[in-house]
Every structure is written in C-alpha cells, then in structure tokens.
mmCIF file of the C-alpha atoms, coordinates in Angstrom:
data_MODEL
# 
_entry.id   MODEL 
# 
loop_
_atom_site.group_PDB 
_atom_site.id 
_atom_site.type_symbol 
_atom_site.label_atom_id 
_atom_site.label_alt_id 
_atom_site.label_comp_id 
_atom_site.label_asym_id 
_atom_site.label_entity_id 
_atom_site.label_seq_id 
_atom_site.pdbx_PDB_ins_code 
_atom_site.Cartn_x 
_atom_site.Cartn_y 
_atom_site.Cartn_z 
_atom_site.occupancy 
_atom_site.B_iso_or_equiv 
_atom_site.pdbx_formal_charge 
_atom_site.auth_seq_id 
_atom_site.auth_comp_id 
_atom_site.auth_asym_id 
_atom_site.auth_atom_id 
_atom_site.pdbx_PDB_model_num 
ATOM 1  C CA . MET A 1 1  ? 16.013  -6.679  7.567   1.00 0.00 ? 1  MET A CA 1 
ATOM 2  C CA . MET A 1 2  ? 16.129  -2.650  7.536   1.00 0.00 ? 2  MET A CA 1 
ATOM 3  C CA . LYS A 1 3  ? 16.422  -2.857  3.849   1.00 0.00 ? 3  LYS A CA 1 
ATOM 4  C CA . ARG A 1 4  ? 13.406  -5.021  3.595   1.00 0.00 ? 4  ARG A CA 1 
ATOM 5  C CA . LEU A 1 5  ? 11.219  -3.029  6.061   1.00 0.00 ? 5  LEU A CA 1 
ATOM 6  C CA . THR A 1 6  ? 12.094  0.306   4.140   1.00 0.00 ? 6  THR A CA 1 
ATOM 7  C CA . LEU A 1 7  ? 11.178  -1.305  0.612   1.00 0.00 ? 7  LEU A CA 1 
ATOM 8  C CA . THR A 1 8  ? 7.708   -2.563  2.355   1.00 0.00 ? 8  THR A CA 1 
ATOM 9  C CA . ILE A 1 9  ? 7.142   0.652   3.538   1.00 0.00 ? 9  ILE A CA 1 
ATOM 10 C CA . LEU A 1 10 ? 8.111   2.361   0.215   1.00 0.00 ? 10 LEU A CA 1 
ATOM 11 C CA . ALA A 1 11 ? 5.324   0.219   -1.768  1.00 0.00 ? 11 ALA A CA 1 
ATOM 12 C CA . MET A 1 12 ? 2.583   0.461   1.061   1.00 0.00 ? 12 MET A CA 1 
ATOM 13 C CA . LEU A 1 13 ? 2.939   4.043   0.405   1.00 0.00 ? 13 LEU A CA 1 
ATOM 14 C CA . ILE A 1 14 ? 2.785   3.718   -3.171  1.00 0.00 ? 14 ILE A CA 1 
ATOM 15 C CA . VAL A 1 15 ? -0.329  1.796   -3.481  1.00 0.00 ? 15 VAL A CA 1 
ATOM 16 C CA . MET A 1 16 ? -1.839  3.903   -0.697  1.00 0.00 ? 16 MET A CA 1 
ATOM 17 C CA . VAL A 1 17 ? -1.416  6.762   -2.756  1.00 0.00 ? 17 VAL A CA 1 
ATOM 18 C CA . SER A 1 18 ? -2.446  5.462   -5.790  1.00 0.00 ? 18 SER A CA 1 
ATOM 19 C CA . ALA A 1 19 ? -5.458  3.866   -4.755  1.00 0.00 ? 19 ALA A CA 1 
ATOM 20 C CA . MET A 1 20 ? -6.786  7.377   -3.180  1.00 0.00 ? 20 MET A CA 1 
ATOM 21 C CA . TRP A 1 21 ? -5.797  9.056   -6.434  1.00 0.00 ? 21 TRP A CA 1 
ATOM 22 C CA . MET A 1 22 ? -7.940  6.024   -8.412  1.00 0.00 ? 22 MET A CA 1 
ATOM 23 C CA . LEU A 1 23 ? -10.935 5.981   -5.962  1.00 0.00 ? 23 LEU A CA 1 
ATOM 24 C CA . GLU A 1 24 ? -10.958 10.440  -6.106  1.00 0.00 ? 24 GLU A CA 1 
ATOM 25 C CA . LYS A 1 25 ? -10.812 10.253  -10.132 1.00 0.00 ? 25 LYS A CA 1 
ATOM 26 C CA . ASN A 1 26 ? -12.556 7.672   -11.208 1.00 0.00 ? 26 ASN A CA 1 
ATOM 27 C CA . PHE A 1 27 ? -15.516 6.677   -8.077  1.00 0.00 ? 27 PHE A CA 1 
ATOM 28 C CA . MET A 1 28 ? -16.612 10.106  -6.414  1.00 0.00 ? 28 MET A CA 1 
ATOM 29 C CA . GLU A 1 29 ? -19.845 8.932   -5.277  1.00 0.00 ? 29 GLU A CA 1 
ATOM 30 C CA . ILE A 1 30 ? -17.609 6.746   -2.578  1.00 0.00 ? 30 ILE A CA 1 
ATOM 31 C CA . ASP A 1 31 ? -17.512 9.309   0.503   1.00 0.00 ? 31 ASP A CA 1 
ATOM 32 C CA . PHE A 1 32 ? -14.241 10.279  1.630   1.00 0.00 ? 32 PHE A CA 1 
ATOM 33 C CA . GLN A 1 33 ? -14.098 7.815   4.933   1.00 0.00 ? 33 GLN A CA 1 
ATOM 34 C CA . THR A 1 34 ? -14.628 4.787   2.285   1.00 0.00 ? 34 THR A CA 1 
ATOM 35 C CA . ARG A 1 35 ? -11.630 5.910   0.362   1.00 0.00 ? 35 ARG A CA 1 
ATOM 36 C CA . ILE A 1 36 ? -9.819  5.377   3.347   1.00 0.00 ? 36 ILE A CA 1 
ATOM 37 C CA . ILE A 1 37 ? -10.815 2.429   4.254   1.00 0.00 ? 37 ILE A CA 1 
ATOM 38 C CA . ILE A 1 38 ? -10.632 0.852   1.209   1.00 0.00 ? 38 ILE A CA 1 
ATOM 39 C CA . SER A 1 39 ? -6.890  2.726   0.444   1.00 0.00 ? 39 SER A CA 1 
ATOM 40 C CA . ALA A 1 40 ? -5.488  1.667   3.943   1.00 0.00 ? 40 ALA A CA 1 
ATOM 41 C CA . GLY A 1 41 ? -6.742  -2.413  3.110   1.00 0.00 ? 41 GLY A CA 1 
ATOM 42 C CA . ALA A 1 42 ? -4.943  -2.076  0.219   1.00 0.00 ? 42 ALA A CA 1 
ATOM 43 C CA . SER A 1 43 ? -1.979  -0.524  1.229   1.00 0.00 ? 43 SER A CA 1 
ATOM 44 C CA . ALA A 1 44 ? -1.841  -2.927  4.502   1.00 0.00 ? 44 ALA A CA 1 
ATOM 45 C CA . LEU A 1 45 ? -2.662  -6.255  1.829   1.00 0.00 ? 45 LEU A CA 1 
ATOM 46 C CA . SER A 1 46 ? 0.263   -5.139  -0.294  1.00 0.00 ? 46 SER A CA 1 
ATOM 47 C CA . GLY A 1 47 ? 2.495   -4.437  2.902   1.00 0.00 ? 47 GLY A CA 1 
ATOM 48 C CA . LEU A 1 48 ? 2.270   -8.227  3.416   1.00 0.00 ? 48 LEU A CA 1 
ATOM 49 C CA . ILE A 1 49 ? 2.683   -9.275  0.645   1.00 0.00 ? 49 ILE A CA 1 
ATOM 50 C CA . SER A 1 50 ? 5.873   -7.435  -0.512  1.00 0.00 ? 50 SER A CA 1 
ATOM 51 C CA . TYR A 1 51 ? 7.464   -8.142  3.135   1.00 0.00 ? 51 TYR A CA 1 
ATOM 52 C CA . PHE A 1 52 ? 7.007   -12.223 2.316   1.00 0.00 ? 52 PHE A CA 1 
ATOM 53 C CA . LEU A 1 53 ? 8.105   -11.145 -0.947  1.00 0.00 ? 53 LEU A CA 1 
ATOM 54 C CA . PHE A 1 54 ? 11.282  -9.284  -0.766  1.00 0.00 ? 54 PHE A CA 1 
ATOM 55 C CA . ARG A 1 55 ? 14.177  -11.920 0.596   1.00 0.00 ? 55 ARG A CA 1 
ATOM 56 C CA . GLU A 1 56 ? 17.035  -11.207 2.592   1.00 0.00 ? 56 GLU A CA 1 
ATOM 57 C CA . ASP A 1 57 ? 20.666  -10.644 1.357   1.00 0.00 ? 57 ASP A CA 1 
ATOM 58 C CA . LYS A 1 58 ? 22.422  -13.481 3.139   1.00 0.00 ? 58 LYS A CA 1 
ATOM 59 C CA . LYS A 1 59 ? 25.980  -13.102 3.889   1.00 0.00 ? 59 LYS A CA 1 
# 
C-alpha cells in the first residue's frame, strides 16, 4: 500500500508542477488564483486515476 500511495503522490506532484508551468507559459492572462485551482483539479484527478491504476503487489 505504501508504494502505491508514494507513486500516486509523485504523479500528483508532477502533474501539478507541469500544469502550473504550462499555464504560466501559455496563458498569462489567467490570474494566479485561477491557475492554482486548475492545477489542483488536474492534480487531484490524476491522483485518483493513478491510485486505481497502480496495482498492489500480491504475495
């Protein structure tokens, strides 16, 4: 379970950073608070998807 959670959090952080970078680079007219909300939503969605897609190791 710990490995699954670690991979999920790592995927969420990567998505959050890349979303903020892309929004800042390409959409400067969007204010900072809205960019944070968009990035947080993308991060939460990717975390949810990756949590269910990463399988547990069955021993």
